[in-house]
C-alpha positions as CSV (number, residue, x, y, z in Angstrom):
1,M,-5.2,44.8,12.3
2,H,-6.5,41.7,11.9
3,D,-6.4,39.1,14.5
4,P,-3.9,36.3,13.5
5,L,-5.1,33.0,13.1
6,K,-5.2,30.9,16.8
7,R,-2.2,28.2,17.2
8,R,-5.1,26.1,18.2
9,D,-7.4,26.5,14.4
10,F,-4.2,26.7,12.9
11,L,-3.0,22.8,13.8
12,Q,-6.6,21.9,13.9
13,A,-6.4,22.8,10.1
14,S,-3.2,21.2,9.5
15,A,-5.0,18.3,10.7
16,I,-7.5,18.2,8.5
17,L,-5.3,19.5,5.2
18,G,-2.6,17.3,5.8
19,L,-0.5,20.1,7.4
20,G,1.7,18.2,9.6
21,A,5.0,16.7,8.6
22,G,6.8,20.1,9.5
23,L,6.1,20.3,12.9
24,G,8.0,19.9,16.1
25,P,7.4,17.8,19.7
26,E,6.3,21.0,21.4
27,A,3.2,21.3,18.7
28,R,2.3,17.8,19.4
29,A,1.6,18.3,22.8
30,I,-1.8,20.6,22.7
31,T,-5.2,20.7,23.6
32,P,-5.5,19.3,27.4
33,Q,-6.8,15.9,28.2
34,T,-10.6,16.0,29.3
35,P,-11.7,13.2,31.1
36,D,-14.1,11.4,28.4
37,M,-10.8,11.3,27.0
38,A,-9.0,8.6,29.1
39,V,-7.9,5.4,27.4
40,N,-6.8,2.2,28.7
41,P,-3.3,2.4,30.8
42,N,-1.9,-0.4,28.9
43,A,-3.2,1.3,25.5
44,V,-0.8,4.2,23.5
45,R,-2.3,7.5,24.0
46,L,-2.8,9.7,20.6
47,R,-3.4,13.3,19.7
48,P,-6.1,14.7,21.8
49,E,-7.8,15.6,18.8
50,I,-7.9,12.0,17.5
51,E,-8.5,10.4,20.4
52,P,-11.8,10.5,21.1
53,V,-12.8,9.5,16.5
54,V,-11.1,6.5,18.0
55,R,-12.4,5.6,21.0
56,W,-16.0,5.7,19.4
57,I,-14.4,3.5,16.4
58,E,-13.0,0.9,18.8
59,E,-15.9,0.9,21.3
60,T,-18.7,0.7,18.8
61,P,-20.0,-3.1,18.2
62,R,-19.7,-4.1,14.7
63,D,-23.2,-4.3,13.1
64,R,-23.7,-0.6,14.5
65,I,-20.4,0.7,13.3
66,L,-22.0,1.9,10.1
67,E,-25.0,3.7,11.5
68,V,-23.1,5.4,14.1
69,A,-19.8,6.4,11.2
70,I,-23.3,8.2,9.3
71,T,-24.7,10.1,12.0
72,K,-20.6,11.4,13.2
73,L,-20.5,12.3,9.7
74,K,-24.1,14.1,9.4
75,G,-22.9,16.4,12.8
76,G,-19.5,17.4,11.3
77,L,-16.8,15.0,11.5
78,S,-15.1,15.2,8.3
79,Y,-13.9,12.3,5.9
80,N,-10.2,13.2,7.1
81,E,-11.1,12.3,10.5
82,L,-12.7,9.4,9.8
83,M,-9.4,8.0,7.8
84,A,-7.4,8.9,10.1
85,G,-9.4,7.4,13.0
86,L,-9.7,4.3,11.5
87,F,-6.0,4.1,10.0
88,L,-5.1,4.3,14.0
89,A,-7.5,2.3,15.2
90,G,-6.2,-0.2,13.5
91,I,-2.2,1.0,14.2
92,R,-3.3,1.3,18.1
93,N,-5.6,-2.5,18.1
94,I,-4.5,-4.6,15.4
95,K,-0.9,-6.8,15.5
96,P,1.1,-6.3,12.8
97,R,2.2,-9.7,13.1
98,P,2.6,-11.4,11.0
99,V,2.3,-8.5,8.3
100,G,-0.3,-9.4,6.8
101,F,-4.1,-11.4,7.6
102,K,-6.1,-9.6,9.9
103,F,-3.7,-7.1,9.9
104,H,-5.0,-5.9,6.5
105,A,-7.6,-3.7,7.9
106,V,-4.4,-1.1,8.8
107,M,-2.9,-1.7,5.0
108,V,-6.2,-1.3,3.0
109,I,-6.4,2.0,4.2
110,H,-4.7,3.7,1.9
111,S,-6.0,2.1,-1.3
112,A,-9.9,2.2,-0.2
113,H,-8.8,5.8,0.1
114,L,-7.2,6.0,-3.8
115,L,-10.3,4.3,-4.5
116,G,-13.3,6.5,-3.5
117,Q,-11.2,9.7,-4.2
118,A,-12.1,8.8,-8.0
119,A,-15.4,7.5,-7.7
120,A,-18.2,9.6,-8.8
121,V,-19.1,12.0,-5.5
122,D,-21.9,9.7,-4.2
123,E,-19.9,6.9,-3.8
124,R,-16.3,8.7,-2.2
125,L,-17.7,6.8,1.1
126,V,-17.8,3.5,0.1
127,P,-15.0,2.3,0.7
128,M,-13.9,3.7,3.7
129,L,-17.3,2.7,5.4
130,W,-16.1,-0.7,3.8
131,A,-13.3,-0.8,5.7
132,L,-14.5,0.5,9.2
133,D,-16.6,-3.3,9.0
134,T,-13.3,-4.6,7.9
135,F,-11.4,-2.9,11.2
136,K,-14.4,-4.7,13.2
137,A,-13.7,-8.2,12.3
138,S,-9.8,-7.2,12.4
139,Q,-10.1,-6.3,16.0
140,A,-12.6,-9.3,17.1
141,A,-9.8,-11.8,15.5
142,D,-7.7,-9.8,17.3
143,I,-9.0,-10.1,20.8
144,K,-9.3,-13.6,19.7
145,E,-5.6,-14.4,19.4
146,G,-4.6,-12.7,22.5
147,D,-6.0,-8.7,22.0
148,W,-2.5,-7.2,21.4
149,T,-2.7,-3.5,22.1
150,L,0.3,-1.4,21.3
151,G,1.2,0.1,24.4
152,P,2.6,3.6,25.9
153,V,6.5,4.1,25.1
154,D,8.9,4.1,28.3
155,E,10.0,7.3,28.1
156,A,13.2,6.7,30.2
157,R,14.7,4.7,27.9
158,L,14.3,7.0,25.1
159,P,18.3,7.6,23.6
160,K,18.9,11.6,23.1
161,P,17.4,13.2,20.2
162,W,21.2,13.5,18.3
163,Q,21.8,9.9,19.0
164,A,18.8,8.7,18.1
165,K,19.0,8.0,14.1
166,A,21.9,5.8,14.9
167,A,20.1,3.9,17.5
168,F,17.5,3.5,15.5
169,E,19.8,2.0,12.8
170,K,21.7,-0.1,15.2
171,A,18.4,-1.2,16.7
172,M,17.3,-2.2,12.9
173,D,20.3,-3.7,11.9
174,A,20.4,-5.9,14.6
175,W,16.5,-6.9,14.7
176,D,15.9,-6.0,17.9
177,S,12.8,-4.9,18.6
178,E,12.4,-3.0,22.3
179,A,15.5,-1.3,21.3
180,A,13.9,0.1,17.4
181,D,10.6,1.1,19.3
182,T,12.7,3.6,22.4
183,A,14.7,4.5,19.5
184,I,12.1,5.4,16.8
185,V,10.0,7.4,19.1
186,A,12.8,9.5,19.9
187,Y,14.1,9.5,16.0
188,A,10.4,10.9,15.2
189,R,10.3,13.8,17.6
190,S,13.7,15.6,17.0
191,H,13.9,15.0,13.1
192,G,11.7,15.8,10.3
193,A,9.2,13.3,8.1
194,A,11.6,13.0,4.9
195,E,14.8,12.1,6.8
196,V,12.8,9.3,9.0
197,M,11.2,7.9,6.3
198,E,14.2,8.0,4.5
199,T,15.6,5.3,6.9
200,F,12.6,3.5,6.6
201,W,12.9,3.2,3.1
202,R,16.0,0.9,3.3
203,Y,14.4,-1.8,5.4
204,A,11.3,-1.8,4.0
205,I,13.3,-3.2,1.1
206,R,15.4,-5.4,2.6
207,D,13.5,-8.6,3.6
208,Q,10.3,-10.3,1.4
209,R,9.2,-12.2,4.4
210,N,5.1,-12.2,4.3
211,I,5.2,-11.7,0.5
212,G,6.3,-8.8,0.4
213,H,4.2,-6.7,3.0
214,K,6.8,-5.6,4.6
215,A,7.1,-2.9,2.0
216,I,3.6,-3.0,0.9
217,F,3.3,-1.4,4.6
218,T,6.0,0.8,4.4
219,A,4.5,2.3,1.6
220,Q,0.9,2.4,3.0
221,C,2.3,3.9,6.1
222,W,3.5,7.1,4.6
223,R,1.1,7.5,2.3
224,T,-1.9,7.7,4.8
225,L,0.3,9.9,6.9
226,Q,0.5,12.4,4.1
227,A,-3.8,12.5,3.9
228,I,-4.3,12.4,7.4
229,G,-1.1,14.2,9.1
230,W,2.6,13.7,10.1
231,Q,1.7,14.8,13.9
232,N,0.0,11.4,13.7
233,S,2.6,9.2,13.0
234,E,4.6,8.4,16.3
235,P,2.4,5.5,16.8
236,V,2.1,4.5,13.0
237,L,6.3,4.4,12.7
238,R,6.5,2.4,15.8
239,S,3.7,-0.5,14.6
240,L,5.7,0.0,11.2
241,A,9.7,-0.8,13.1
242,F,7.9,-3.5,14.9
243,A,6.2,-5.1,11.5
244,L,9.5,-5.0,9.7
245,L,11.1,-6.9,12.3
246,D,9.2,-9.8,12.5
247,R,11.3,-12.6,11.7
248,Q,8.2,-15.4,11.9
249,G,10.7,-17.2,14.9
250,A,13.5,-18.1,12.5
251,K,16.5,-16.8,14.3
252,G,18.9,-15.3,13.3
253,T,19.4,-12.1,10.9
254,D,18.9,-13.9,7.1
255,V,16.6,-12.0,5.2
256,I,13.9,-13.8,2.7
257,G,15.2,-13.0,-1.2
258,P,19.1,-11.4,-2.5
259,Y,19.4,-8.1,-0.5
260,V,22.8,-9.0,0.4
261,E,23.7,-9.3,-3.3
262,N,21.7,-6.7,-5.0
263,T,23.2,-4.4,-2.7
264,A,26.6,-5.4,-4.1
265,F,25.2,-5.2,-7.3
266,A,23.8,-1.3,-7.0
267,K,27.7,-0.7,-6.5
268,E,28.3,-2.1,-9.9
269,I,25.6,0.5,-11.5
270,P,27.1,3.4,-13.0
271,Q,26.8,7.1,-12.2
272,E,24.9,8.0,-15.4
273,W,22.4,5.5,-14.8
274,I,19.4,7.5,-14.4
275,A,19.4,8.9,-18.1
276,G,18.3,6.1,-20.8
277,D,18.7,6.6,-24.5
278,G,14.5,5.7,-25.1
279,K,15.5,1.9,-26.1
280,D,13.0,0.3,-25.0
281,V,14.2,-3.0,-23.4
282,S,11.8,-4.3,-21.7
283,G,10.9,-7.0,-23.3
284,S,14.4,-8.6,-22.8
285,I,13.6,-8.6,-18.9
286,L,10.6,-10.1,-19.4
287,D,12.0,-12.5,-21.0
288,A,15.0,-13.0,-18.7
289,L,12.0,-13.2,-16.1
290,R,10.8,-16.0,-17.5
291,S,14.0,-18.4,-16.5
292,A,16.6,-16.3,-14.4
293,A,17.2,-17.0,-10.6
294,P,16.4,-14.1,-7.9
295,N,19.9,-13.7,-6.8
296,A,21.0,-13.6,-10.5
297,I,18.6,-11.1,-12.1
298,G,20.1,-8.5,-10.3
299,G,23.1,-8.7,-13.6
300,E,21.1,-8.5,-16.3
301,I,19.5,-5.3,-14.9
302,V,23.2,-3.8,-13.9
303,K,24.4,-5.0,-17.4
304,S,20.9,-3.2,-18.8
305,L,21.5,0.1,-16.8
306,K,25.4,-0.3,-18.4
307,S,24.2,-0.2,-21.8
308,A,22.1,3.7,-21.2
309,S,18.6,1.4,-20.9
310,G,17.7,3.9,-18.0
311,P,15.2,2.6,-15.1
312,E,11.7,3.1,-17.1
313,P,11.7,0.5,-19.4
314,L,13.5,-1.9,-16.9
315,W,10.1,-1.3,-14.3
316,D,8.2,-1.5,-17.4
317,G,9.2,-5.5,-18.0
318,I,9.0,-6.6,-14.3
319,L,5.6,-5.1,-14.2
320,K,4.8,-7.1,-17.6
321,A,6.6,-9.9,-15.9
322,S,4.4,-9.8,-12.4
323,N,1.3,-9.3,-13.9
324,E,1.6,-12.3,-16.5
325,L,1.9,-14.3,-13.2
326,L,-1.6,-13.5,-12.8
327,L,-2.7,-14.6,-16.0
328,R,-0.8,-18.0,-15.6
329,K,-2.0,-18.4,-12.1
330,P,-4.1,-16.1,-10.5
331,G,-4.2,-16.5,-6.7
332,I,-2.8,-14.5,-3.8
333,V,0.7,-15.3,-4.5
334,A,0.6,-14.1,-8.4
335,L,-1.8,-10.7,-6.7
336,H,1.0,-10.0,-4.9
337,A,3.9,-9.9,-7.1
338,V,1.7,-6.9,-8.2
339,T,1.4,-5.2,-5.5
340,S,4.8,-5.6,-3.7
341,I,6.5,-4.6,-7.1
342,N,4.1,-1.5,-6.6
343,A,5.4,-0.7,-3.1
344,L,8.6,-1.8,-4.4
345,H,8.4,1.2,-7.4
346,Y,6.8,3.7,-4.8
347,I,9.8,3.5,-2.5
348,F,11.8,4.0,-5.9
349,G,10.2,7.4,-6.3
350,A,10.1,8.5,-2.7
351,A,13.8,7.8,-1.4
352,A,16.2,10.2,-2.3
353,D,19.0,8.3,-1.5
354,E,20.7,6.7,-4.7
355,A,21.4,3.6,-3.1
356,T,18.0,2.3,-1.9
357,R,16.5,4.0,-5.2
358,K,19.3,1.1,-6.9
359,T,18.3,-1.6,-4.5
360,A,14.5,-1.1,-4.6
361,L,14.5,-1.6,-8.6
362,L,16.9,-5.1,-8.6
363,Q,15.3,-6.4,-5.3
364,A,12.0,-5.5,-7.5
365,A,13.4,-7.9,-10.1
366,S,14.4,-10.2,-7.7
367,W,11.0,-10.2,-6.2
368,S,9.3,-10.9,-9.3
369,A,11.4,-14.1,-9.7
370,L,10.5,-15.0,-6.5
371,F,7.1,-15.0,-7.0
372,R,7.4,-16.8,-10.3
373,E,9.1,-19.5,-8.5
374,A,6.1,-19.4,-5.7
375,I,3.7,-19.8,-8.4
376,G,5.4,-23.8,-9.1
377,D,4.0,-25.5,-12.2
378,A,1.2,-23.3,-14.3
379,P,0.1,-22.7,-17.9
380,K,3.2,-20.5,-19.8
381,H,0.8,-18.1,-20.9
382,R,2.8,-15.2,-22.3
383,I,1.6,-11.0,-21.8
384,D,3.2,-10.1,-24.7
385,A,1.4,-12.8,-26.9
386,L,-1.8,-12.9,-26.2
387,E,-4.4,-12.4,-29.5
388,P,-7.4,-9.5,-29.0
389,I,-10.5,-11.1,-29.4
390,E,-13.8,-9.3,-31.2
391,V,-15.5,-7.1,-28.5
392,P,-18.7,-5.2,-29.3
393,K,-18.5,-1.9,-31.2
394,A,-20.2,0.1,-28.3
395,P,-18.0,0.7,-25.6
396,D,-20.2,0.6,-23.1
397,D,-21.5,-3.5,-23.9
398,A,-17.4,-3.9,-24.7
399,I,-16.6,-3.0,-21.0
400,A,-19.9,-5.0,-19.7
401,D,-18.4,-8.1,-22.0
402,I,-14.9,-8.2,-20.5
403,F,-16.0,-8.1,-16.8
404,A,-19.0,-10.9,-17.6
405,T,-16.2,-13.0,-19.6
406,I,-13.6,-13.2,-16.5
407,G,-16.1,-15.1,-14.8
408,K,-15.2,-18.3,-17.7
409,S,-11.8,-16.9,-18.3
410,R,-9.3,-14.3,-17.2
411,E,-7.2,-14.6,-20.1
412,E,-10.1,-14.3,-23.0
413,A,-11.4,-11.3,-20.7
414,A,-7.9,-10.2,-20.9
415,R,-7.3,-10.7,-24.5
416,K,-10.8,-9.1,-25.5
417,T,-9.3,-6.1,-23.1
418,L,-6.6,-5.9,-25.9
419,S,-9.5,-5.4,-28.9
420,F,-11.6,-2.9,-26.9
421,L,-8.1,-0.8,-26.4
422,A,-7.0,-1.2,-29.9
423,A,-10.4,-0.4,-31.2
424,G,-10.1,2.9,-29.3
425,G,-11.3,2.2,-26.1
426,T,-9.7,4.3,-23.2
427,D,-7.7,2.4,-20.1
428,E,-9.7,4.7,-17.6
429,A,-13.1,3.5,-19.4
430,V,-11.2,-0.1,-18.1
431,F,-10.5,1.2,-15.1
432,A,-13.9,2.9,-14.2
433,G,-15.7,-0.4,-14.9
434,A,-12.9,-2.1,-12.7
435,R,-14.0,0.4,-9.7
436,R,-18.2,-0.3,-10.1
437,M,-16.4,-4.1,-10.0
438,I,-15.0,-4.0,-6.7
439,F,-17.7,-1.3,-5.3
440,L,-20.6,-3.6,-6.3
441,K,-18.5,-7.4,-5.7
442,G,-15.7,-6.6,-3.2
443,R,-15.2,-8.8,-0.2
444,D,-11.5,-9.1,0.5
445,S,-8.8,-6.2,1.2
446,H,-7.0,-7.2,-1.9
447,D,-9.7,-6.5,-4.3
448,F,-9.0,-3.2,-2.8
449,K,-5.0,-3.5,-2.3
450,F,-5.0,-4.9,-5.8
451,G,-7.3,-2.3,-7.8
452,A,-5.6,0.5,-6.5
453,A,-1.8,-0.8,-7.3
454,A,-2.4,-2.3,-10.8
455,W,-4.3,0.9,-11.9
456,E,-1.3,3.1,-10.7
457,E,1.4,1.0,-12.5
458,S,-0.9,1.3,-15.3
459,L,-0.7,5.1,-15.3
460,L,3.0,5.0,-14.5
461,A,4.3,2.4,-17.6
462,S,6.8,4.3,-19.7
463,T,5.0,3.2,-23.5
464,P,1.8,3.3,-24.2
465,Q,2.6,-0.5,-25.6
466,T,3.3,-1.5,-21.6
467,R,0.1,0.4,-20.5
468,T,-1.8,-2.0,-22.7
469,L,-0.7,-4.7,-21.7
470,L,-0.8,-3.8,-18.0
471,T,-4.4,-2.5,-18.1
472,A,-5.5,-6.0,-19.6
473,A,-3.6,-8.5,-17.0
474,M,-5.8,-6.3,-14.6
475,M,-7.9,-8.9,-15.4
476,G,-6.1,-11.8,-13.7
477,N,-7.6,-11.1,-10.5
478,L,-10.9,-8.0,-10.6
479,P,-14.6,-9.3,-9.9
480,A,-16.7,-10.6,-13.0
481,S,-20.0,-8.8,-13.0
482,T,-21.3,-12.5,-12.9
483,T,-20.4,-12.6,-9.3
484,E,-22.9,-12.3,-6.5
485,D,-22.9,-8.7,-5.2
486,S,-21.1,-7.8,-1.9
487,P,-23.6,-7.5,0.8
488,L,-21.4,-5.1,3.0
489,M,-20.9,-3.0,-0.1
490,N,-24.5,-2.7,-0.6
491,R,-24.9,-1.5,2.6
492,A,-21.8,0.5,2.3
493,R,-23.2,2.5,-0.5
494,E,-26.8,2.9,0.6
495,A,-24.9,4.5,4.0
496,S,-22.9,6.5,2.0
497,R,-25.4,8.1,0.0
498,T,-27.2,9.5,3.0
499,V,-24.6,11.7,3.8
500,L,-23.4,12.5,0.1
501,G,-27.2,12.4,-1.4
C-alpha cells in the first residue's frame, strides 16, 4: 500500500493549481496560526498559508519591493503564491470605491497575468513585478486618503446558510452594503463557486457607473480566483460586493444606463436566439451604434435575434463600434469602451442563466452607445472604411513601421496594420509587437488592461474580417515605439531575468 496524500499537502497543492473551488468551509480552517502571522485586529485575516506572503508585500517599502520579491522567488516562492499574495494585499488594503483610480492595482492583476503567460520565458515575471510596484503606489495613495482596510466580518450577524443566497440578493437589490457584507460571507461558505458567481454576474452588468468598472472588476475577480484558487474567495467577494454597491454619493436605486429597459428587451428575445443562420449582420449593428440612443439600441438587437442572426455577429458589431471610438478620439473614455465591453462579453460566456446572458448582450450594445455619447465631438472615422497604407515587405520591418507610426497618427498606424495583414502578416505578429511595446513602454494599468482585452476580443471575433479590423484598431491605444522606455519596466525586466535567466 502507498501512503495517502496528506490533507494539508493536498490543500497546499490545490492552492498552487487553483483547485479550491470545491472545498467546503471545513477545509478552509486548516493550518494553525503562529505568532508571526498576527494581523491588525481591524483587518480581515486571510488564509494562513497566504497571510505571510501578503504581510511582506504590505510591509516592504516601495523602493525595495522588487528586490525582496526576487529574493523570495529565488528562495522557493511560487509564481502562483506571488500572484495570490499581491491580489489579496490589494483586496485588503485598497478601498474599492470608486471602482477605478488607485483600485486599478487590483483590477490589473489578471491582465498582467495573461500578458505574462503569453510572453517569452525570460519575461513572464515582468508584468507581475510591475504590478507589485503599482500596488505599493496605490497602497500609499489609500493611506493618504484615510487608510481604508477590509475589516473582519461580524460573524454574529451572518444569516443561516440556507437563507444566505436570498439575504444576499435582497441586500444587493436594496443597495445595502452592510447586509451584503455579511450575506456574501454566509453565501460563499455554504454554496458552490459557480452558483455564487452566477448571482454576481447579474449585479455586475446592471450599472455602468464608473465607466464600466463594475463589470470589469467582477470578471477580473472570477478569472483571478480561477488562477489562485476559490479557497481565497471570501475577502475577494466582500470587496466585490462593496464595489458593486458604490453609488458615488447618489441617492435612491437608479443605475447608469438602460438596465431596466434591457431586462424588458431580454424577455422579447425568442428561445431559438442562440442559433444563427450564418449571416454577418455586424455591419448593420455597427452602423446603428453610430447614432442609436442607448435605451433604444436594444430594440435593434432583439430585431436581429428574431431574424436568426445569432449573438456572434452582434458581438462583432458591438466590438467594432467600440473600437471605432478609439480611432475617433483616443483616450481614457474610448479605451474603456473596449475593456468594459470585453468584461460583458466574458460574462456572457461565463454565465449559465439565459436571462443574464441576453441582458449582458443588450447592455454591451447600450454601453457602447453611452461611450459614443461620452466622447462628444470627434472626427467621423469609420473602422470599416479604413484604406490600407503600404508598409515594408519584410514582416519585422513592417511591424517596426506600424509601431513607430503610432507616435504620429494612430489612424495611419491602423491603416498600415490592415496592409500588413492583407499581405499575409499575422495577427499574432501584431500582438507580439504590442506586448513588446507594453513591456518596454507601459506606465499605466490601462496599458495592460487594454492590451489583454483588445487581443482577447480579436481572438474571439467570429469572422476573419472582424478580427482584422479589431487587430488594426488596437493601434488606438497601444504605446508607440518612439515613446521613452519606462524605467520601472526596465527594472522589472532586469529583476525577472535574475530569476528566469
